[in-house]
C-alpha positions in Angstrom: 0.0 0.0 -0.1 1.5 3.4 -0.8 1.8 6.1 1.4 0.0 9.6 1.8 1.8 12.9 2.5 0.0 16.1 3.5 1.4 19.6 2.3 0.4 22.7 4.1 3.9 24.5 4.7 4.7 26.0 8.0 1.9 25.1 10.9 1.4 28.9 11.5 0.5 30.2 7.8 -2.9 28.9 8.3 -2.4 27.2 4.8 -3.8 23.9 5.5 -4.5 21.1 3.2 -6.6 19.8 0.3 -8.8 17.1 2.0 -10.5 15.8 -1.4 -6.8 15.0 -2.9 -6.0 13.5 0.5 -8.5 11.4 0.9 -8.8 10.1 -3.1 -5.4 9.2 -2.3 -6.1 7.4 0.9 -9.0 5.9 -0.8 -7.1 4.5 -3.5 -4.8 2.9 -1.7 -7.5 1.3 0.7 -8.9 -0.2 -3.0 -5.4 -1.9 -4.0 -6.8 -4.7 -1.6 -9.6 -5.2 -4.9 -7.0 -5.3 -7.4 -6.1 -9.1 -7.2 -9.9 -10.0 -6.9 -11.0 -8.0 -10.2 -7.6 -9.4 -12.1 -9.3 -12.7 -11.0 -12.8 -11.9 -12.0 -11.8 -10.6 -15.2 -9.7 -13.5 -16.2 -12.9 -15.8 -15.0 -15.1 -13.4 -17.1 -13.0 -13.8 -20.1 -12.8 -17.5 -19.8 -16.8 -17.4 -19.8 -16.7 -15.8 -23.0 -14.8 -18.6 -24.2 -16.4 -21.1 -23.2 -19.8 -19.9 -24.0 -18.5 -19.5 -27.8 -17.3 -23.2 -27.7 -20.6 -24.1 -26.5 -22.1 -22.6 -29.3 -19.8 -24.3 -31.8 -20.6 -27.7 -30.5 -24.2 -26.5 -30.2 -24.2 -26.3 -34.2 -22.4 -29.2 -34.4 -25.0 -31.1 -32.8 -27.9 -29.7 -34.6 -26.0 -31.2 -37.6 -25.9 -34.5 -36.6 -29.5 -34.5 -35.3 -30.5 -33.6 -39.0 -28.8 -36.8 -39.7 -29.7 -39.1 -36.7 -33.2 -38.0 -37.1 -36.1 -40.3 -38.6 -37.6 -37.3 -39.9 -33.9 -35.9 -40.9 -32.1 -35.3 -44.2 -31.6 -39.5 -44.6 -35.2 -39.5 -44.9 -35.4 -36.9 -47.9 -36.5 -38.3 -51.2 -37.0 -37.1 -54.9 -39.8 -37.6 -57.9 -38.7 -37.3 -61.4 -40.6 -38.1 -64.3 -39.8 -39.4 -67.8 -42.3 -37.0 -69.4 -43.6 -33.9 -67.5 -45.5 -33.0 -70.3 -48.0 -36.4 -69.3 -47.3 -36.4 -65.4 -45.1 -34.9 -62.9 -44.2 -36.2 -59.5 -43.6 -34.6 -56.0 -42.5 -35.7 -52.8 -45.1 -35.3 -50.0 -44.2 -37.5 -47.2 -40.2 -38.5 -47.3 -40.9 -40.9 -44.9 -43.6 -42.8 -46.7 -42.1 -42.6 -50.3 -40.3 -45.8 -51.0 -37.3 -45.5 -53.6 -38.0 -47.0 -57.1 -38.8 -46.6 -61.0 -43.0 -47.1 -61.3 -44.5 -47.2 -64.7 -47.6 -44.8 -65.2 -50.4 -44.7 -67.8 -52.6 -41.7 -68.1 -56.0 -43.8 -69.2 -58.0 -40.5 -69.2 -57.7 -37.1 -67.2 -60.7 -36.0 -64.3 -62.8 -33.4 -65.7 -65.2 -31.3 -63.2 -68.5 -31.4 -64.3 -70.1 -28.4 -65.9 -73.1 -26.8 -67.2 -74.8 -23.9 -69.1 -78.0 -21.9 -70.2 -78.7 -20.5 -73.7 -77.7 -17.2 -74.7 -79.5 -14.1 -73.0 -79.0 -10.2 -73.6 -77.1 -8.8 -71.3 -79.9 -6.7 -69.8 -83.1 -9.2 -70.0 -85.0 -9.7 -67.2 -85.3 -12.9 -66.0 -87.8 -14.8 -64.1 -88.3 -18.0 -62.4 -85.3 -20.2 -61.2 -83.0 -23.0 -61.6 -82.9 -26.5 -59.5 -80.2 -28.7 -60.0 -78.0 -31.2 -57.3 -74.3 -32.4 -57.3 -73.8 -35.6 -57.2 -76.3 -38.0 -55.2 -76.8 -34.9 -53.2 -80.2 -33.0 -52.6 -82.2 -30.6 -55.4 -80.5 -27.1 -54.7 -83.3 -24.5 -56.1 -82.1 -20.5 -56.3 -84.6 -18.2 -57.8 -83.7 -15.1 -59.8 -83.7 -12.2 -57.4 -83.0 -14.4 -54.6 -80.8 -12.2 -51.8 -82.0 -8.9 -53.2 -80.3 -9.6 -56.8 -80.6 -8.1 -60.1 -83.2 -10.0 -62.1 -80.6 -10.7 -64.6 -78.2 -12.9 -65.6 -75.8 -11.3 -63.5 -77.4 -11.1 -60.8 -78.8 -14.6 -60.9 -74.5 -15.8 -61.0 -74.6 -13.7 -57.9 -77.3 -15.4 -56.0 -75.9 -18.9 -56.8 -72.3 -17.9 -55.3 -73.6 -16.2 -52.1 -76.0 -19.8 -51.4 -73.0 -21.5 -51.5 -74.3 -24.8 -52.9 -71.6 -26.6 -54.2 -71.2 -24.5 -57.7 -69.4 -22.2 -59.2 -71.6 -19.7 -61.6 -70.1 -17.2 -64.1 -71.3 -15.2 -67.0 -69.8 -15.8 -70.1 -70.5 -13.0 -72.8 -70.4 -13.8 -76.5 -68.7 -11.6 -79.2 -72.6 -10.1 -80.1 -72.9 -8.9 -76.2 -75.3 -11.6 -75.2 -74.4 -13.6 -72.1 -74.6 -17.2 -71.0 -74.7 -18.6 -67.2 -72.0 -21.3 -66.7 -72.1 -23.2 -63.7 -68.8 -25.8 -62.8 -69.1 -28.0 -60.2 -66.4 -27.6 -56.9 -66.5 -31.2 -56.4 -63.8 -33.0 -58.2 -64.6 -36.0 -60.5 -67.7 -38.2 -61.0 -69.0 -37.5 -57.4 -69.4 -34.0 -58.6 -71.8 -35.0 -61.5 -74.3 -31.9 -62.0 -77.9 -32.8 -63.2 -80.1 -30.2 -63.8 -84.2 -30.3 -63.0 -86.3 -31.3 -65.5 -90.3 -32.6 -65.7 -88.8 -35.9 -66.0 -86.1 -36.4 -63.4 -87.5 -33.6 -60.9 -91.3 -33.1 -62.1 -92.3 -31.8 -58.8 -89.4 -28.5 -58.6 -88.0 -28.3 -62.7 -85.9 -25.4 -63.5 -88.3 -22.6 -64.1 -85.8 -19.9 -65.9 -87.2 -18.0 -68.5 -86.6 -14.8 -70.0 -89.5 -12.3 -69.8 -87.7 -9.4 -72.3 -86.4 -12.0 -75.4 -88.3 -15.5 -75.2 -86.7 -18.4 -75.3 -87.8 -21.6 -77.3 -85.8 -23.8 -74.6 -87.5 -24.5 -71.6 -85.3 -23.4 -68.7 -83.0 -21.2 -70.9 -81.7 -24.3 -72.2 -79.8 -24.9 -68.8 -78.4 -28.0 -69.3 -74.7 -30.4 -68.4 -72.6 -29.7 -70.9 -69.8 -31.7 -69.4 -70.0 -34.7 -67.0 -68.1 -35.4 -64.2 -65.1 -37.5 -64.9 -62.6 -39.5 -62.3 -58.8 -40.0 -63.6 -58.1 -43.2 -64.4 -54.5 -44.2 -64.3 -52.3 -47.7 -64.2 -49.7 -47.7 -61.9 -47.5 -51.0 -62.7 -50.2 -52.2 -64.2 -52.6 -51.8 -61.6 -55.6 -49.4 -62.0 -56.3 -46.5 -59.7 -58.7 -43.9 -60.0 -58.5 -40.5 -58.5 -61.0 -37.6 -58.6 -58.6 -35.1 -59.2 -55.7 -35.1 -61.3 -53.9 -34.6 -58.7 -52.8 -37.8 -57.3 -51.7 -38.9 -53.6 -53.1 -42.5 -53.5 -51.2 -44.2 -56.7 -47.5 -44.1 -55.0 -47.0 -44.1 -51.1 -45.5 -41.1 -50.3 -45.9 -39.2 -53.6 -48.6 -36.6 -55.5 -48.9 -37.4 -59.0 -49.6 -34.1 -61.6 -51.8 -35.6 -64.3 -51.3 -33.3 -67.3 -52.2 -35.4 -70.4 -53.1 -39.0 -71.8 -49.9 -38.7 -73.5 -48.6 -39.8 -77.3 -50.0 -43.1 -78.1 -47.4 -45.6 -79.9 -48.9 -46.8 -83.1 -52.5 -46.1 -84.5 -55.8 -47.7 -84.4 -56.3 -51.3 -82.6 -52.2 -51.4 -82.4 -51.8 -48.1 -80.4 -50.2 -48.3 -77.0 -50.7 -45.8 -75.0 -47.7 -43.7 -73.5 -45.9 -45.2 -70.4 -44.3 -42.7 -68.0 -41.4 -44.0 -65.9 -41.3 -41.9 -62.5 -38.5 -42.0 -60.2 -38.7 -41.9 -56.7 -35.0 -42.0 -55.6 -33.1 -40.9 -52.3 -32.2 -37.3 -52.0 -28.6 -37.8 -51.9 -28.0 -33.9 -52.7 -29.6 -32.8 -49.3 -27.7 -35.6 -47.6 -24.4 -34.6 -48.9 -25.0 -31.1 -47.9 -26.0 -32.4 -44.4 -22.6 -34.0 -44.3 -20.6 -31.0 -45.3 -22.3 -28.8 -42.9 -21.5 -31.3 -39.8 -18.2 -31.3 -41.6 -17.8 -27.5 -42.0 -18.8 -27.4 -38.2 -16.5 -29.7 -36.5 -13.6 -27.8 -38.2 -15.3 -24.5 -36.7 -15.1 -26.2 -33.7 -11.8 -27.6 -33.5 -10.3 -24.1 -35.0 -11.9 -22.6 -31.9 -10.2 -25.2 -29.7 -6.7 -24.9 -31.3 -6.8 -20.7 -30.9 -7.3 -21.3 -26.7 -3.7 -23.1 -27.0 -1.9 -20.2 -27.7 -1.5 -16.8 -27.2 -3.0 -13.6 -28.0 -1.5 -10.7 -30.1 0.1 -9.1 -26.7 1.8 -12.2 -25.6 -0.7 -13.1 -22.9 -2.2 -16.5 -22.6 -5.7 -17.1 -24.2 -8.4 -17.9 -21.5 -8.4 -21.6 -21.9 -4.7 -22.0 -22.0 -3.8 -25.1 -19.9 -7.9 -25.6 -19.1 -8.5 -29.5 -18.4 -12.2 -28.6 -19.9 -10.6 -27.6 -23.1 -8.5 -31.1 -23.1 -11.7 -33.0 -22.4 -13.4 -31.4 -25.3 -10.8 -32.1 -27.6 -10.0 -35.6 -26.3 -13.7 -36.2 -26.3 -14.3 -35.2 -30.0 -11.2 -37.0 -31.4 -11.7 -40.4 -29.7 -15.6 -40.5 -31.0 -14.5 -39.1 -34.5 -12.5 -42.1 -35.0 -14.5 -45.3 -33.2 -15.5 -47.9 -36.1 -18.9 -49.5 -35.8 -19.8 -52.6 -36.8 -18.4 -55.1 -39.6 -20.1 -53.5 -42.7 -18.5 -51.8 -45.3 -19.9 -48.7 -44.0 -18.4 -48.7 -40.7 -16.5 -45.5 -39.9 -16.4 -42.1 -41.2 -13.5 -42.9 -43.3 -15.8 -44.9 -45.6 -18.3 -42.2 -45.9 -15.1 -40.3 -47.4 -14.2 -38.1 -43.9 -10.6 -38.2 -43.3 -7.9 -36.1 -41.6 -6.8 -32.7 -43.2 -3.4 -32.9 -44.4 -2.4 -29.4 -42.0 -2.9 -32.2 -38.9 -4.2 -29.8 -37.0 -7.4 -32.0 -36.1 -9.5 -30.7 -38.8 -11.2 -33.4 -41.1 -12.3 -33.4 -45.1 -14.9 -34.9 -47.2 -14.0 -36.4 -50.4 -17.9 -36.2 -52.1 -17.4 -38.6 -54.6 -16.7 -41.5 -51.6 -19.7 -40.2 -50.2 -21.9 -40.4 -53.1 -20.9 -43.5 -54.2 -21.8 -44.8 -50.5 -25.2 -43.6 -50.8 -25.7 -44.9 -53.9 -24.5 -48.2 -53.1 -24.6 -49.0 -49.6 -27.8 -46.7 -48.3 -28.9 -48.7 -45.8 -25.4 -49.0 -44.3 -25.3 -45.4 -44.1 -28.4 -44.9 -42.3 -27.3 -47.6 -40.2 -24.5 -45.7 -39.4 -25.9 -42.5 -38.2 -29.4 -43.7 -37.0 -28.6 -47.4 -35.2 -28.5 -47.9 -31.5 -24.9 -48.3 -30.6 -23.9 -46.7 -33.9 -22.0 -43.3 -34.5 -24.3 -41.3 -34.5 -26.0 -42.0 -31.2 -22.5 -42.5 -29.3 -21.0 -39.0 -31.2 -24.6 -37.3 -29.8 -23.9 -38.6 -26.6 -20.3 -37.2 -26.4 -21.5 -33.9 -27.9 -24.0 -33.7 -24.5 -21.1 -34.7 -22.3 -19.1 -32.1 -23.4 -21.6 -29.1 -24.0 -23.8 -26.8 -22.1 -26.2 -29.1 -21.9 -27.1 -29.0 -17.7 -29.4 -31.7 -17.7 -26.8 -34.2 -18.9 -23.9 -32.4 -16.9 -22.0 -31.1 -20.0 -18.4 -30.0 -19.0 -18.9 -26.5 -20.5 -22.0 -26.1 -18.5 -20.1 -27.1 -15.1 -17.0 -25.3 -15.8 -19.4 -22.3 -16.4 -21.2 -23.2 -13.1 -17.7 -23.6 -11.1 -16.8 -19.8 -12.6 -20.1 -18.3 -11.6 -19.9 -19.7 -7.9 -16.3 -17.7 -7.6 -17.2 -15.3 -9.4 -20.5 -14.6 -7.1 -17.6 -14.8 -4.2 -15.8 -12.0 -5.7 -18.1 -9.7 -6.2 -19.5 -10.2 -3.1 -15.8 -9.6 -1.4 -15.6 -6.5 -3.7 -19.0 -5.1 -2.5 -18.1 -5.5 0.9 -14.7 -3.6 0.6 -16.1 -0.8 -1.3 -18.8 -0.3 1.5 -15.9 -0.5 3.9 -14.5 1.9 2.0 -17.0 4.2 1.7 -17.8 4.4 5.3 -14.3 5.1 5.6 -14.6 7.8 2.9 -16.8 9.6 5.0 -15.0 9.4 8.0 -11.9 10.5 6.7 -13.6 13.3 5.1 -15.0 14.5 8.2 -11.4 14.4 9.9 -9.4 15.6 8.1 -11.8 18.7 7.4 -11.9 19.0 11.1 -7.9 18.8 11.4 -7.9 21.3 8.1 -10.0 24.2 9.7 -7.6 23.8 13.3 -4.9 24.2 11.0 -6.2 27.0 9.0 -7.4 28.7 12.3 -3.7 28.6 13.9 -2.8 32.5 12.7 -5.7 33.7 14.0 -5.2 32.3 17.7 -1.9 33.2 17.3 -2.9 36.6 16.9 -5.3 36.5 19.7 -2.9 35.1 21.9 -0.6 38.3 20.9 -3.5 40.8 21.5 -4.3 39.6 24.7 -0.2 39.1 26.1 -0.2 42.9 24.8 -2.8 43.7 27.1 -1.6 42.4 30.0 1.9 43.4 30.1 1.9 46.7 27.7 4.1 44.7 25.5 3.9 45.2 21.5 5.4 42.0 20.2 5.0 43.3 16.6 6.9 46.5 16.8 9.3 45.2 19.4 10.0 41.8 17.6 
């Protein structure tokens, strides 16, 4: 602890001294005891920062591995392709259910929605009556002209039908001469959506009564009739017939959605004509899988680089926060050991068989040969899946290792335990510093009061001497000033 000096000149000068500066010097000396505590606290905080950063790296690596070990992750991804995308296209709707293979598809006919239409009428012609129809085996529905306060025109009737939400979409079609026709399109796909218009035969008690009161039409009900029957799509999948109400077919190949576009171009003519066969291929999405493995390699190398960076000194020549740390050595050893383990006796039993080997730089990082990985995926895909997803495999073992090293407090991760230990030390140091600061604050208050009092005494000495001289002169008649 340094010394503090008081400079107030001659004791009888009345000069006094700088109380604030003196107190601050004393406080500074008292605070010196905190220096080693604060130095230790700063070191612990730097260590925490480095540990947390390393924990983030391990978390990224864990996420990459989960993408490969998860039963719905990258290894389940599939792709679908078609040999003739003008006839049928395929897309994966459930990678978990899709089975790799080549499927022969023949589109025998496309699905069509049922539709109906009226005769042409003038755009402003006033209509009367109403239309009655049903969808498939449903109930008869009647919509009258002017329903819902709509206009008694074809446009008004179209609006009334759409507002009623009765299973069809109504539209007004305008001809070149300005006349209009009402079009109805079933909202139910395929044959189940067949539109049947009521007439005196099929529904004699409530037939369609639509009429044009402005320009009479020769056809009953303005000729409203079905113009397109509802038709189901029919396809052959490996010689098995499959029907679908829609041209979007999800029930033909597990996990795959087929979009039917045409019946294709037949081979041959007449009786010898053969429908076009389209090859739809479901395959493992090796591109996405290779990307997932590459992410794992990249983040593993980033973790190793972060570890290596802690084994040296910073630009000022000071050791890095985790230099010589046992937790750093534990992480490094754990990763290296888990990475080099062999699993099983199959051809895919180590990372080397997937093209993952130690880097030439010999710094603990690894490199990926995508050609080797691609070969493994195309020739031994099931073994690759087992390597990552089976119990006791590389995937489960490495996942356990990452849990034991990272910030997962539930599994007692090394980084989590180190941060917890540091937190306890930091709490103790902060308590010591707080107590010392409180003590210093009290001492500062007392010192300030005491030194202010002493300073006042020093500053009052000349005045007291003068008073004594005056008293002496009064008693003795001797003038000390005049007689020296």
